Backbone bond lengths (Angstrom), bond angles and torsions (degrees), N, CA, C in turn:
res aa  C-N    CA-C-N  psi(-1)  N-CA   C-N-CA  omega(-1)  CA-C   N-CA-C  phi
1 M - - - 1.457 - - 1.518 111.05 -
2 R 1.315 114.84 -41.90 1.473 119.97 -177.87 1.536 109.97 -63.34
3 N 1.338 118.42 -38.58 1.464 122.56 179.48 1.537 111.31 -65.41
4 R 1.344 116.21 -35.57 1.466 119.84 178.55 1.531 110.64 -67.29
5 I 1.301 117.10 -41.59 1.471 120.74 178.92 1.524 109.88 -63.01
6 I 1.324 116.73 -44.79 1.466 120.89 178.63 1.527 109.89 -63.02
7 S 1.318 118.15 -40.42 1.465 121.90 178.54 1.527 111.59 -63.79
8 V 1.325 116.82 -43.25 1.465 121.01 179.16 1.534 109.82 -64.88
9 L 1.334 116.94 -43.05 1.472 120.18 179.17 1.527 111.37 -64.09
10 L 1.328 117.55 -42.36 1.463 120.49 177.85 1.523 111.41 -63.78
11 A 1.321 116.74 -40.30 1.477 120.15 177.70 1.518 110.58 -63.11
12 A 1.352 116.95 -41.63 1.474 120.62 179.27 1.523 110.41 -64.72
13 V 1.339 117.36 -43.37 1.467 121.31 178.36 1.524 109.73 -61.28
14 L 1.309 117.58 -43.91 1.461 121.66 179.19 1.525 111.09 -62.83
15 L 1.321 117.31 -43.48 1.452 122.42 179.86 1.524 111.32 -62.33
16 F 1.335 117.32 -46.94 1.458 120.55 -179.35 1.531 112.79 -70.91
17 S 1.330 117.34 -28.76 1.472 119.03 178.81 1.533 110.86 -73.10
18 M 1.321 118.39 -23.55 1.463 121.17 179.35 1.519 112.42 -86.14
19 A 1.319 118.95 -17.39 1.463 122.18 -178.24 1.532 112.90 -58.40
20 P 1.361 120.43 -43.62 1.471 118.99 178.39 1.517 113.27 -60.94
21 L 1.342 117.80 -30.01 1.467 120.54 178.15 1.522 110.60 -65.23
22 A 1.307 117.78 -38.42 1.454 121.54 179.41 1.531 110.50 -66.23
23 F 1.330 117.14 -39.53 1.456 120.05 179.33 1.522 111.18 -72.69
24 A 1.322 118.18 -35.55 1.454 121.41 -179.42 1.513 111.62 -65.12
25 A 1.334 117.60 -33.24 1.448 121.47 -178.64 1.525 112.29 -69.61
26 S 1.322 117.78 -21.03 1.451 120.37 -176.40 1.534 113.44 -105.19
27 K 1.316 117.14 29.69 1.462 120.35 178.49 1.526 109.85 -64.24
28 P 1.320 118.50 133.30 1.454 119.66 177.95 1.531 110.45 -60.84
29 T 1.331 115.55 144.95 1.465 120.53 -175.51 1.519 110.43 -137.62
30 L 1.325 116.19 134.79 1.465 123.22 170.37 1.520 107.28 -105.42
31 T 1.338 117.22 124.21 1.460 121.78 -175.68 1.522 109.75 -123.79
32 V 1.332 116.30 132.05 1.463 122.02 174.64 1.522 106.98 -98.86
33 S 1.339 116.80 133.60 1.458 120.72 179.34 1.524 110.84 -72.69
34 S 1.313 117.06 174.98 1.463 122.74 -179.73 1.527 109.79 -119.90
35 A 1.336 116.42 161.67 1.469 121.26 179.64 1.516 109.52 -156.76
36 T 1.339 115.13 165.74 1.468 122.93 175.32 1.518 107.61 -124.01
37 A 1.334 117.17 136.96 1.472 120.49 -179.27 1.525 110.00 -154.67
38 K 1.325 114.18 162.88 1.456 121.89 174.97 1.516 108.86 -100.51
39 P 1.346 117.52 158.21 1.467 119.06 175.16 1.524 110.70 -54.79
40 G 1.332 115.52 137.13 1.468 122.05 -179.41 1.519 113.16 94.28
41 E 1.329 118.39 -16.08 1.460 120.68 -178.83 1.521 111.34 -84.64
42 T 1.344 115.31 160.02 1.464 122.63 175.62 1.512 108.32 -110.97
43 I 1.329 115.92 136.39 1.458 121.77 179.20 1.528 109.93 -129.00
44 T 1.317 115.60 158.73 1.461 120.85 175.81 1.521 108.52 -123.75
45 L 1.323 115.25 126.85 1.462 122.36 176.50 1.533 107.74 -108.22
46 S 1.315 116.27 146.72 1.464 118.47 176.47 1.527 109.90 -107.42
47 V 1.316 114.42 147.84 1.469 121.83 173.54 1.518 106.04 -111.35
48 T 1.345 116.29 122.74 1.465 120.25 -178.87 1.524 110.28 -117.78
49 I 1.314 114.83 155.47 1.452 121.03 174.06 1.526 107.83 -117.33
50 S 1.321 115.81 139.64 1.468 121.18 175.76 1.526 108.36 -134.56
51 N 1.327 116.00 156.87 1.462 122.63 -177.17 1.536 111.10 56.32
52 N 1.308 116.42 39.80 1.464 122.61 -177.60 1.538 109.67 -68.69
53 P 1.358 117.54 117.10 1.462 120.15 -179.78 1.526 112.31 -80.89
54 G 1.325 116.45 -7.13 1.465 122.52 -175.51 1.517 109.50 118.99
55 I 1.319 116.56 112.98 1.462 121.32 178.30 1.523 109.19 -126.32
56 N 1.319 114.82 153.45 1.446 122.09 -178.63 1.522 111.10 -117.95
57 S 1.358 116.82 -26.07 1.464 119.93 179.13 1.520 109.79 -159.73
58 F 1.336 113.84 156.28 1.463 120.23 173.11 1.513 110.47 -148.88
59 S 1.331 114.31 154.77 1.458 123.92 172.78 1.522 106.15 -133.68
60 L 1.336 116.37 108.98 1.456 121.06 -173.20 1.521 111.86 -118.89
61 G 1.322 114.88 139.12 1.460 121.33 171.69 1.510 108.41 -108.86
62 F 1.337 115.82 178.98 1.460 120.36 -177.44 1.504 109.34 -137.66
63 S 1.325 115.82 135.47 1.458 122.96 179.91 1.524 108.17 -114.20
64 Y 1.351 115.87 126.13 1.463 121.44 -179.77 1.521 108.29 -161.16
65 D 1.318 117.43 164.88 1.458 123.20 -178.93 1.522 109.33 -80.14
66 E 1.334 116.15 107.67 1.467 121.20 -177.07 1.534 113.11 -73.55
67 T 1.333 117.79 -6.92 1.472 120.01 173.95 1.524 110.64 -85.20
68 K 1.339 117.00 -9.29 1.463 121.14 -179.43 1.533 113.16 -118.85
69 L 1.339 116.25 -31.04 1.460 121.20 -174.13 1.516 111.58 -129.62
70 K 1.340 115.21 148.74 1.464 120.86 172.26 1.520 107.22 -126.75
71 L 1.342 116.35 123.87 1.458 121.66 178.65 1.522 108.57 -76.24
72 K 1.326 116.25 116.68 1.466 121.74 -176.08 1.524 112.98 -95.26
73 D 1.351 117.68 -36.15 1.452 119.49 -175.69 1.529 109.82 -160.46
74 V 1.327 115.42 151.91 1.468 122.98 175.72 1.527 106.21 -131.40
75 D 1.336 116.74 127.39 1.466 121.99 178.71 1.517 109.92 -124.02
76 I 1.331 115.25 147.21 1.458 121.76 176.77 1.535 109.21 -87.45
77 A 1.301 117.93 145.00 1.469 121.69 174.95 1.521 108.04 -71.56
78 K 1.314 116.80 131.32 1.475 121.96 -178.62 1.533 111.47 -58.23
79 A 1.325 117.28 -34.30 1.473 121.27 -177.12 1.533 112.13 -65.12
80 L 1.329 117.53 -21.24 1.468 120.69 -178.84 1.524 110.90 -74.76
81 G 1.336 117.98 -32.05 1.464 121.39 -178.64 1.508 111.58 70.37
82 G 1.339 117.99 -158.16 1.459 123.27 177.86 1.524 112.67 72.11
83 Q 1.321 114.35 -168.28 1.476 122.49 -179.45 1.517 108.13 -107.67
84 F 1.335 117.12 141.84 1.463 121.50 -174.90 1.527 109.88 -140.94
85 V 1.347 114.45 142.62 1.467 121.25 172.93 1.523 108.51 -145.97
86 Y 1.332 115.95 145.85 1.465 120.28 175.45 1.524 108.54 -132.75
87 K 1.312 115.92 120.34 1.469 123.24 171.26 1.529 105.97 -121.48
88 T 1.331 117.03 -81.75 1.461 120.78 173.84 1.531 110.65 -108.59
89 K 1.328 116.26 -14.54 1.459 122.92 175.59 1.518 108.28 -135.60
90 A 1.325 115.36 154.05 1.464 120.75 174.24 1.520 107.26 -87.57
91 V 1.339 116.87 115.63 1.471 121.74 -177.04 1.525 108.34 -118.21
92 W 1.339 115.41 127.11 1.461 122.33 -178.61 1.518 109.71 -131.25
93 L 1.332 116.91 143.37 1.465 123.06 179.43 1.524 108.84 -145.67
94 A 1.322 116.36 138.15 1.465 122.65 176.75 1.515 108.87 -125.44
95 S 1.328 116.83 165.01 1.463 121.41 -179.23 1.515 112.63 -80.68
96 Q 1.337 117.34 -11.79 1.466 121.50 177.91 1.520 108.73 -153.93
97 D 1.322 116.57 169.47 1.471 120.68 177.53 1.526 109.95 -64.23
98 T 1.320 115.13 146.21 1.455 121.13 169.95 1.512 108.25 -124.37
99 K 1.321 115.61 139.53 1.462 121.33 175.97 1.520 110.48 -106.29
100 Y 1.337 115.64 22.01 1.455 122.76 179.56 1.528 110.54 -57.15
101 N 1.333 116.65 133.53 1.462 123.54 173.84 1.520 107.65 -118.77
102 G 1.311 116.19 131.26 1.458 121.56 -179.65 1.518 110.35 145.04
103 E 1.331 115.83 -160.38 1.468 120.44 -178.52 1.525 110.04 -69.00
104 I 1.357 115.51 130.36 1.464 119.51 175.81 1.523 111.60 -111.57
105 L 1.333 117.27 -28.67 1.467 120.46 -179.26 1.516 109.96 -141.06
106 S 1.341 115.30 154.96 1.468 120.24 167.77 1.533 106.34 -123.78
107 L 1.330 114.35 136.01 1.471 121.95 -177.57 1.524 108.44 -114.31
108 K 1.323 117.10 120.06 1.463 120.31 179.41 1.535 108.12 -100.50
109 F 1.335 115.22 121.01 1.463 122.16 -179.61 1.516 110.81 -117.53
110 K 1.320 116.02 144.51 1.466 122.69 168.83 1.527 105.82 -102.22
111 V 1.333 116.34 129.11 1.464 120.56 174.36 1.512 106.10 -81.83
112 L 1.324 117.08 121.35 1.470 120.88 -175.93 1.512 111.09 -62.40
113 S 1.327 116.84 145.39 1.469 121.80 -174.79 1.522 113.06 -64.24
114 D 1.324 117.58 -24.93 1.468 119.50 178.86 1.533 112.47 -105.20
115 A 1.347 116.40 19.95 1.469 120.55 179.93 1.525 109.71 -66.79
116 T 1.323 116.25 138.27 1.462 120.56 177.71 1.532 109.35 -76.08
117 A 1.320 114.50 148.67 1.459 120.00 178.50 1.522 110.31 -67.30
118 G 1.326 116.01 147.54 1.465 120.82 178.98 1.509 111.47 134.01
119 D 1.321 116.08 -173.28 1.459 122.69 -178.56 1.513 111.20 -94.97
120 T 1.333 115.89 143.97 1.459 122.14 173.43 1.530 107.78 -139.64
121 K 1.325 116.17 142.13 1.472 121.95 -175.66 1.533 111.27 -91.08
122 V 1.326 114.92 146.94 1.461 123.46 171.73 1.512 106.67 -125.25
123 K 1.329 115.78 126.35 1.465 120.12 -172.87 1.524 110.40 -134.22
124 V 1.322 116.25 145.71 1.464 122.72 171.90 1.519 107.53 -83.98
125 T 1.324 116.95 138.67 1.471 121.05 178.57 1.538 109.64 -123.92
126 Y 1.321 114.84 149.14 1.453 121.45 175.11 1.516 108.71 -159.22
127 S 1.306 116.47 162.24 1.463 123.12 176.64 1.528 108.19 -112.64
128 P 1.336 118.12 160.47 1.475 119.07 175.57 1.533 110.17 -53.75
129 G 1.316 115.79 135.18 1.470 121.62 -178.61 1.511 113.33 92.50
130 D 1.328 118.86 -7.00 1.466 121.69 -179.03 1.523 112.98 -82.23
131 I 1.335 117.30 -17.97 1.464 121.68 178.28 1.527 106.17 -129.09
132 I 1.335 116.38 113.66 1.476 119.73 -174.91 1.531 110.25 -135.85
133 N 1.341 114.05 164.83 1.453 119.25 173.10 1.529 109.09 -98.12
134 Y 1.326 116.62 -177.67 1.459 121.45 -176.16 1.530 112.19 -59.39
135 N 1.333 117.42 -32.93 1.467 122.33 179.30 1.528 112.45 -84.92
136 E 1.308 115.92 12.28 1.472 124.23 178.04 1.529 112.67 63.28
137 K 1.323 116.55 28.15 1.470 120.36 173.15 1.517 107.89 -86.54
138 D 1.314 114.19 136.77 1.467 121.47 -178.50 1.527 111.38 -67.14
139 V 1.320 116.17 132.31 1.465 122.60 172.49 1.527 105.17 -113.20
140 N 1.305 116.38 117.22 1.472 121.43 -176.92 1.524 110.22 -113.15
141 P 1.323 117.63 85.53 1.468 118.81 -178.06 1.527 112.02 -74.75
142 K 1.314 113.80 155.42 1.469 121.01 170.64 1.527 106.00 -72.43
143 V 1.326 116.85 146.16 1.462 121.91 -179.90 1.529 109.01 -114.98
144 V 1.328 115.48 128.51 1.457 122.15 176.44 1.532 107.72 -112.74
145 A 1.324 116.26 117.43 1.472 120.95 -177.81 1.524 110.61 -74.35
146 G 1.324 115.47 152.46 1.456 122.03 172.47 1.517 109.14 -98.57
147 T 1.326 116.29 167.07 1.466 121.56 179.76 1.516 109.56 -124.85
148 V 1.324 116.33 131.54 1.460 121.31 170.37 1.524 106.05 -104.89
149 T 1.332 115.26 120.26 1.454 121.55 178.10 1.523 107.20 -97.67
150 I 1.328 115.73 116.25 1.467 121.80 -179.17 1.519 107.80 -95.30
151 T 1.320 115.87 124.82 1.472 121.56 -177.99 1.530 109.26 -123.49
152 G 1.314 114.83 171.57 1.470 119.73 172.99 1.506 113.34 78.60
153 S 1.346 113.92 -161.59 1.454 119.11 -175.85 1.514 111.10 -73.09
154 G 1.258 115.58 166.33 1.450 125.53 -174.08 1.499 105.82 144.99
155 K 1.269 117.15 -170.52 1.459 120.52 179.02 1.532 108.14 -70.64
156 Q 1.304 115.87 121.98 1.464 120.32 178.61 1.522 109.69 -81.99
157 P 1.324 117.82 149.17 1.468 119.79 178.65 1.525 110.69 -57.85
158 D 1.317 116.61 143.42 1.469 122.83 179.92 1.531 108.21 -70.42
159 T 1.334 115.67 115.58 1.461 119.64 -178.46 1.526 111.44 -101.58
160 Q 1.335 118.37 -3.66 1.452 120.47 177.27 1.522 108.78 -73.93
161 P 1.346 117.40 133.77 1.465 118.22 -178.47 1.534 111.94 -63.26
162 E 1.318 116.53 -39.57 1.464 120.96 179.32 1.503 109.26 -149.67
163 K 1.291 117.46 147.84 1.455 120.18 173.12 1.524 106.98 -85.28
164 Q 1.347 115.66 150.31 1.455 119.80 -178.34 1.533 110.06 -70.10
165 S 1.321 114.51 143.57 1.454 119.80 175.51 1.529 108.08 -74.99
166 L 1.297 117.62 165.83 1.460 122.05 178.67 1.519 110.30 -60.08
167 W 1.327 117.83 -42.37 1.456 121.06 179.94 1.520 111.83 -61.61
168 A 1.359 116.77 -42.73 1.467 120.93 178.56 1.520 110.79 -63.05
169 K 1.351 117.13 -37.37 1.464 120.48 177.46 1.525 110.99 -65.47
170 I 1.324 117.86 -40.36 1.467 121.91 179.00 1.522 110.38 -64.57
171 V 1.343 117.42 -46.50 1.465 121.49 179.74 1.523 109.93 -61.61
172 S 1.328 117.66 -42.80 1.455 121.84 178.95 1.524 110.80 -62.25
173 A 1.330 117.67 -43.85 1.466 121.94 178.61 1.519 110.66 -63.92
174 L 1.334 118.24 -40.11 1.480 120.85 179.12 1.535 110.76 -65.78
175 K 1.323 117.21 -39.41 1.476 120.63 177.57 1.517 110.59 -62.25
176 K 1.325 117.09 -42.67 1.460 120.99 179.44 1.531 109.89 -65.53
177 L 1.327 117.19 -40.82 1.470 121.03 178.63 1.513 110.23 -64.51
178 L 1.322 118.18 -44.18 1.473 122.02 178.95 1.536 110.62 -62.44
179 A 1.332 117.25 -41.39 1.467 120.59 177.42 1.520 110.98 -63.99
180 K 1.318 118.65 -37.59 1.461 123.28 178.62 1.512 111.08 -67.07
181 I 1.353 117.06 -43.72 1.461 121.81 178.50 1.525 110.72 -63.39
182 T 1.336 116.16 -41.90 1.461 120.92 178.79 1.530 110.84 -62.80
183 S 1.331 115.87 -40.62 1.477 117.76 -178.71 1.537 110.97 -70.42
184 I 1.335 118.41 -30.05 1.457 121.76 -179.83 1.539 110.41 -72.95
185 F 1.322 117.59 -46.68 1.456 121.38 -175.25 1.532 113.52 -91.36
186 G 1.286 116.11 0.34 1.467 119.53 176.47 1.507 113.63 80.88
187 K 1.292 112.99 168.11 1.464 120.02 -179.26 1.511 107.92 -92.84
188 K 1.328 117.10 158.31 1.451 121.80 179.13 1.482 112.29 -77.98
């Protein structure tokens, strides 16, 4: 009898110790898609939500390299419903919680014509209290950044170790002038 009680207690402990793992796997997540573009092109990235526990409103900002990208427009996914406005942040509100999973926003970016080639990250930003459910409980999703890979022509990364100082430029110009004068008047 004693062994059965110990077995039941061990099984209960094991069961309860695994419960947090099940909840951890379902953390809500906001993910920005990735794209490849050349300088001067326009791209659209999507922002999706997964493992949505139920949200009623959000206020989202966006973090990206403004020397490479310019945010042109932000649109709400029709499937999300509710009311939406974008000025400096994307703000959405519904009359009840939604557990919708999928695309919630589309972000239209212009790749600047002088953008350097390479990867740049685009990330959704928020502060505590910016994403809540109907009962005003904070929903703090994990954020997964997207990557824009810039290819082709545009401003190439500076590969010179240092730019010449003004004095070095003057000395170099004087040396070239002296060499030119010497070649004109001949050698001794």
